Structure formats: C-alpha cells, structure tokens
N, C-alpha and C positions, 0 to 999 in steps of 0.2 A: 255406413248410418252418423257414425259420429263427424263425419264432415257436414254430413245435412244439419244436423242437430248446430251446429259450430253455426254455419250460412244462415240457420234461422235465426237464432241468438243475434247473430250479428246484424242482422235487420231489424230485427225488432228494436235493440238499442239506439240505432240509426232513427226508425218513424219513430221512437219515443224523445230523442232529443229535436227534431226538425218539429212536431207536433207541441213543444216546450216554448219553444224558441217564439212568439206570435208577438208578443205583447197585444198591448189596447190601446186605439186611437182618441181615449178620455181626452187626454190633454193636448192631442193637437189640435181641436177646433174647439178652444173655451165656450165659453156662454157668451155675448156679445153685452156689453154694459149699456144700456139706452140711453141716452145722452146725460150721461155721469156728471156729476154737481163739482164744479174747482173752488166755488168758494162758501162756504156760512151764509146764509139767508139773511140780510139784514132784520128781519121779525126774530129767529133766534135769538139774538141779544136786546131785546125789548126789555126782559126781562131775567130772573132767576130759573121761575121754572118752564121759563119758555126751554133757556139755551139746558136743558138740565131734560127736558121730555125731547129736543134736537137728538142731545148725543144717544137717548136711550134709544132713537129709528135707527142709528146707524151699524152697517153691519162693518165688525170687527174681524171675521174671519179671509175679507177677500184682498189676498195678498198682490193683486195687480192694480187696486186704485191708486191716484196719485193723495200727497197731502191737501185738505182743503185749506185754502186763505181766508183769515179774519176780516169782515169790514174793516172800514177805519170807524174807531172810534173806542168806545173801552164796556163794556159788557155792563147794561145795569146790575148794582147791586141793592140790595134791603138791607138799611140798618136793623131792620127788629124780624126781620125772616128767619125762620127757622133753615138748620141748614141740611139740605138736600141728598137723600141718598143716587147716587150715579149709577 
C-alpha cells in the first residue's frame, strides 16, 4: 500500500510539473504594425498646436518602434502663444 501511495504521489508531482511548463505564445507572434511612419510629417511642425496634437496621438508603450526623424526646418514658434501641456 505504501509503495502504491509513493508511486501515485510521484506521478501526480510529475504531471503537475509537466502541466506548468507550457508558457504562452503571446510574445511569439507580435501584432504587425501596418505602415509604421519613419518621420514626423511636415504638417506637425507647422504650428506649436499641431506639434502638440501630433505628440498626443503617439503611442508611448510600443517597445518595438524606431525613432522618428524630424523634417528639415525648425518647428514654428509663436512669440505670443501660451505654453501647451504635452
């Protein structure tokens, strides 16, 4: 009887270890990014308001995207505009 209990406990422990070792496939198939932009559009630097609204629309939780390049030219700055919160 003792041998049967030891064998059953060993099998149960083995099955429990095998069942826990699976893992998930969530990271194996990342969601594709359709046509990811590589540059900030020219319209985003036309005014401070446009730049802030472009920045507000960006995802900051994506660890796989590349940095965006800025268009040639300086962003527009207004001398009388109030500071905008990002």
